PyMOL CGO cylinders between C-alpha atoms (Angstrom):
from pymol import cmd
from pymol.cgo import CYLINDER

trace = [
    CYLINDER, 0.00, 0.00, 0.00, 1.44, 3.35, -1.00, 0.3, 1, 1, 1, 1, 1, 1,
    CYLINDER, 1.44, 3.35, -1.00, 0.97, 6.49, 1.00, 0.3, 1, 1, 1, 1, 1, 1,
    CYLINDER, 0.97, 6.49, 1.00, -0.65, 9.41, -0.80, 0.3, 1, 1, 1, 1, 1, 1,
    CYLINDER, -0.65, 9.41, -0.80, 1.47, 12.56, -0.77, 0.3, 1, 1, 1, 1, 1, 1,
    CYLINDER, 1.47, 12.56, -0.77, -0.39, 15.59, 0.58, 0.3, 1, 1, 1, 1, 1, 1,
    CYLINDER, -0.39, 15.59, 0.58, -0.22, 18.91, -1.19, 0.3, 1, 1, 1, 1, 1, 1,
    CYLINDER, -0.22, 18.91, -1.19, -0.72, 22.33, 0.35, 0.3, 1, 1, 1, 1, 1, 1,
    CYLINDER, -0.72, 22.33, 0.35, -1.66, 25.59, -1.32, 0.3, 1, 1, 1, 1, 1, 1,
    CYLINDER, -1.66, 25.59, -1.32, 0.78, 28.50, -1.31, 0.3, 1, 1, 1, 1, 1, 1,
    CYLINDER, 0.78, 28.50, -1.31, -1.68, 30.41, 0.89, 0.3, 1, 1, 1, 1, 1, 1,
    CYLINDER, -1.68, 30.41, 0.89, -1.67, 27.64, 3.51, 0.3, 1, 1, 1, 1, 1, 1,
    CYLINDER, -1.67, 27.64, 3.51, 2.12, 27.49, 3.49, 0.3, 1, 1, 1, 1, 1, 1,
    CYLINDER, 2.12, 27.49, 3.49, 2.41, 31.26, 3.85, 0.3, 1, 1, 1, 1, 1, 1,
    CYLINDER, 2.41, 31.26, 3.85, -0.11, 31.36, 6.73, 0.3, 1, 1, 1, 1, 1, 1,
    CYLINDER, -0.11, 31.36, 6.73, 1.65, 28.46, 8.44, 0.3, 1, 1, 1, 1, 1, 1,
    CYLINDER, 1.65, 28.46, 8.44, 4.99, 30.24, 8.14, 0.3, 1, 1, 1, 1, 1, 1,
    CYLINDER, 4.99, 30.24, 8.14, 3.42, 33.42, 9.54, 0.3, 1, 1, 1, 1, 1, 1,
    CYLINDER, 3.42, 33.42, 9.54, 2.48, 31.55, 12.72, 0.3, 1, 1, 1, 1, 1, 1,
    CYLINDER, 2.48, 31.55, 12.72, 6.19, 31.13, 13.41, 0.3, 1, 1, 1, 1, 1, 1,
    CYLINDER, 6.19, 31.13, 13.41, 7.39, 34.45, 11.98, 0.3, 1, 1, 1, 1, 1, 1,
    CYLINDER, 7.39, 34.45, 11.98, 4.71, 36.90, 13.16, 0.3, 1, 1, 1, 1, 1, 1,
    CYLINDER, 4.71, 36.90, 13.16, 2.89, 35.16, 16.00, 0.3, 1, 1, 1, 1, 1, 1,
    CYLINDER, 2.89, 35.16, 16.00, 5.93, 33.66, 17.76, 0.3, 1, 1, 1, 1, 1, 1,
    CYLINDER, 5.93, 33.66, 17.76, 4.77, 30.05, 17.70, 0.3, 1, 1, 1, 1, 1, 1,
    CYLINDER, 4.77, 30.05, 17.70, 7.52, 27.48, 18.02, 0.3, 1, 1, 1, 1, 1, 1,
    CYLINDER, 7.52, 27.48, 18.02, 8.05, 25.16, 15.08, 0.3, 1, 1, 1, 1, 1, 1,
    CYLINDER, 8.05, 25.16, 15.08, 6.78, 22.23, 17.15, 0.3, 1, 1, 1, 1, 1, 1,
    CYLINDER, 6.78, 22.23, 17.15, 3.63, 24.04, 18.31, 0.3, 1, 1, 1, 1, 1, 1,
    CYLINDER, 3.63, 24.04, 18.31, 2.74, 25.25, 14.83, 0.3, 1, 1, 1, 1, 1, 1,
    CYLINDER, 2.74, 25.25, 14.83, 3.43, 21.93, 13.10, 0.3, 1, 1, 1, 1, 1, 1,
    CYLINDER, 3.43, 21.93, 13.10, 1.35, 19.98, 15.62, 0.3, 1, 1, 1, 1, 1, 1,
    CYLINDER, 1.35, 19.98, 15.62, -1.57, 22.40, 15.50, 0.3, 1, 1, 1, 1, 1, 1,
    CYLINDER, -1.57, 22.40, 15.50, -1.60, 22.34, 11.68, 0.3, 1, 1, 1, 1, 1, 1,
    CYLINDER, -1.60, 22.34, 11.68, -0.93, 18.63, 11.29, 0.3, 1, 1, 1, 1, 1, 1,
    CYLINDER, -0.93, 18.63, 11.29, 2.14, 19.06, 9.12, 0.3, 1, 1, 1, 1, 1, 1,
    CYLINDER, 2.14, 19.06, 9.12, 5.70, 17.88, 9.55, 0.3, 1, 1, 1, 1, 1, 1,
    CYLINDER, 5.70, 17.88, 9.55, 8.14, 20.11, 11.38, 0.3, 1, 1, 1, 1, 1, 1,
    CYLINDER, 8.14, 20.11, 11.38, 10.74, 19.86, 8.61, 0.3, 1, 1, 1, 1, 1, 1,
    CYLINDER, 10.74, 19.86, 8.61, 8.19, 20.97, 5.99, 0.3, 1, 1, 1, 1, 1, 1,
    CYLINDER, 8.19, 20.97, 5.99, 7.22, 23.94, 8.14, 0.3, 1, 1, 1, 1, 1, 1,
    CYLINDER, 7.22, 23.94, 8.14, 10.89, 24.90, 8.57, 0.3, 1, 1, 1, 1, 1, 1,
    CYLINDER, 10.89, 24.90, 8.57, 11.35, 24.84, 4.77, 0.3, 1, 1, 1, 1, 1, 1,
    CYLINDER, 11.35, 24.84, 4.77, 8.28, 27.05, 4.29, 0.3, 1, 1, 1, 1, 1, 1,
    CYLINDER, 8.28, 27.05, 4.29, 9.50, 29.55, 6.90, 0.3, 1, 1, 1, 1, 1, 1,
    CYLINDER, 9.50, 29.55, 6.90, 12.95, 29.68, 5.31, 0.3, 1, 1, 1, 1, 1, 1,
    CYLINDER, 12.95, 29.68, 5.31, 11.43, 30.18, 1.86, 0.3, 1, 1, 1, 1, 1, 1,
    CYLINDER, 11.43, 30.18, 1.86, 9.10, 32.98, 3.01, 0.3, 1, 1, 1, 1, 1, 1,
    CYLINDER, 9.10, 32.98, 3.01, 11.94, 34.76, 4.79, 0.3, 1, 1, 1, 1, 1, 1,
    CYLINDER, 11.94, 34.76, 4.79, 14.17, 34.49, 1.70, 0.3, 1, 1, 1, 1, 1, 1,
    CYLINDER, 14.17, 34.49, 1.70, 11.44, 35.73, -0.62, 0.3, 1, 1, 1, 1, 1, 1,
    CYLINDER, 11.44, 35.73, -0.62, 10.80, 38.73, 1.61, 0.3, 1, 1, 1, 1, 1, 1,
    CYLINDER, 10.80, 38.73, 1.61, 14.48, 39.68, 1.36, 0.3, 1, 1, 1, 1, 1, 1,
    CYLINDER, 14.48, 39.68, 1.36, 14.38, 39.47, -2.43, 0.3, 1, 1, 1, 1, 1, 1,
    CYLINDER, 14.38, 39.47, -2.43, 15.87, 36.02, -3.08, 0.3, 1, 1, 1, 1, 1, 1,
    CYLINDER, 15.87, 36.02, -3.08, 14.23, 34.22, -5.99, 0.3, 1, 1, 1, 1, 1, 1,
    CYLINDER, 14.23, 34.22, -5.99, 12.99, 30.77, -4.90, 0.3, 1, 1, 1, 1, 1, 1,
    CYLINDER, 12.99, 30.77, -4.90, 13.96, 27.60, -6.72, 0.3, 1, 1, 1, 1, 1, 1,
    CYLINDER, 13.96, 27.60, -6.72, 10.42, 26.24, -6.33, 0.3, 1, 1, 1, 1, 1, 1,
    CYLINDER, 10.42, 26.24, -6.33, 7.07, 27.99, -6.66, 0.3, 1, 1, 1, 1, 1, 1,
    CYLINDER, 7.07, 27.99, -6.66, 6.93, 31.34, -4.93, 0.3, 1, 1, 1, 1, 1, 1,
    CYLINDER, 6.93, 31.34, -4.93, 4.88, 31.61, -1.73, 0.3, 1, 1, 1, 1, 1, 1,
    CYLINDER, 4.88, 31.61, -1.73, 4.68, 35.39, -1.56, 0.3, 1, 1, 1, 1, 1, 1,
]
cmd.load_cgo(trace, "trace")
């Protein structure tokens, strides 16, 4: 049995990252409350922070 890979919209990723960036949630708190993996949330936060400083992302833009 194969596990289906979940996909998240750019809006969801951006709002999840904002929990950590703007609302001072820890990565663990935010990932548990949203039901996503901590490593995925860390990647989203890193990407949002880079995009806000003007770095072009290698994947789809979140901002």
